[in-house]
N, C-alpha and C positions, 0 to 999 in steps of 0.2 A: 505492500499500499504505499502511494507516493505521500510527502507532507502534506499537500493539498487536499489528497483524499481525506486525509487523519483529520485534519482540520475541521472539514465537513462534516465528517461524523461526530466528532466531538460537539460539534454545535448541534446535530439531530438528537444528539442524548441529552440535552436540555430540559426540563420538562417544559410542557406547549410547545415546544417546538415540533413540526410539522416534515420539516427538511429544508435543504440549503443545498445552493447550487451555484456554479460558478459560470456564466451567462457572457460569450463574446457579445460587442458591440452589432454585428449583426445577425444575432438570434441565434447561435448555435452552444449547445452546451458544453463547455470544457471539463466537468467535473460535477458529479451532484451526488448527495445523499438525499431521495426524497422518499416519503411514504410511497405505498403502490397504486393507489387513488388519483395520484397526480400523473400527468402526461406530460413529458420531458419537453416534447415540442411544445405545448401552452404556455408550462412555465417560461423557458427561453424567449418566447413570442412575446410574452405579456413585458416578461423582465424588459428584453429589448426597447420595445416601444415606450413603455414608461419612463426609462431613463434617455431616452433620446427627445420624448416628446418635452418633457422636463427640463431638458438643458437647452432646447432649443427656443423655448420661451423665457428661459433665461438670459440668455445670449441676446434673444430681441431686446430685454428691458437694460441691455449691458451691463449686466449681473455676471457673478461668475458661478461655472459649472457646479452641481451641487455636489456633495459631498455624499450625502445621504437623505435617502428620501423613507420615511416611515410612513405606510396605509394601514388605514384602519377601516373595515369592511364589516359587515353583519355576520359572513360565515369566518372570520380569519384578519391577521394581520399579517404584514411583511415588514422586512426592513431591507432594503436596496442600500448598497454600497458601491461608491464608484471606486474600481482598483486601475485607472487609468485605462490600460486594454482589454478588461474587462469589468465584471459585475456581481460582485456577492449577493446574492438572496436569501434571505432567511425566511421561512416561512409558517406561522405560527397560529394556535386554533385561536378560537372569539375570547375563550377565556385567559387566554395566555397575557400579561404585561410584558411588552417588550422591552420596557425599559430596565428591567430588571436583569435582561441580557445584552445589556447594549453592552458593556465591556466586556462580555464574551466574544459580542459581533467583531469589536474594534480586535483585539487580540488575535483572532481568526485572521482578520484581514490582513494584520501585518507580517502574519506569518504567512500568507499565501503570496503577498508582496515580495515577500524573502525568497520564498522558494522557485515564484516567477522570474527572478532576476538569475539567478542560481542556473535555472535549467535551460 
């Protein structure tokens, strides 16, 4: 198991987390640890779309790119973290509090950045 896959698996083990994935900006899964109920194509496509459109809106407003996006929906929550060439998405159930996992997500993001530079 690679360091990136280990980081995703560790996030997936957190309470309330339903999965984690590393997605390229063009919507491809680079690595993942997702519950079986998630379609990797859907997760990758939505992650790419959300990050791309948010950053386009920010750019039009002359703002810097988003470092992190937190999404709250009726059936779950997500944290999307921009990692330059990729995006880390962590999916939560509707009862989880993403704020409690924010530090773990940041640590995983740092580990993935380091592992990406080495490989």
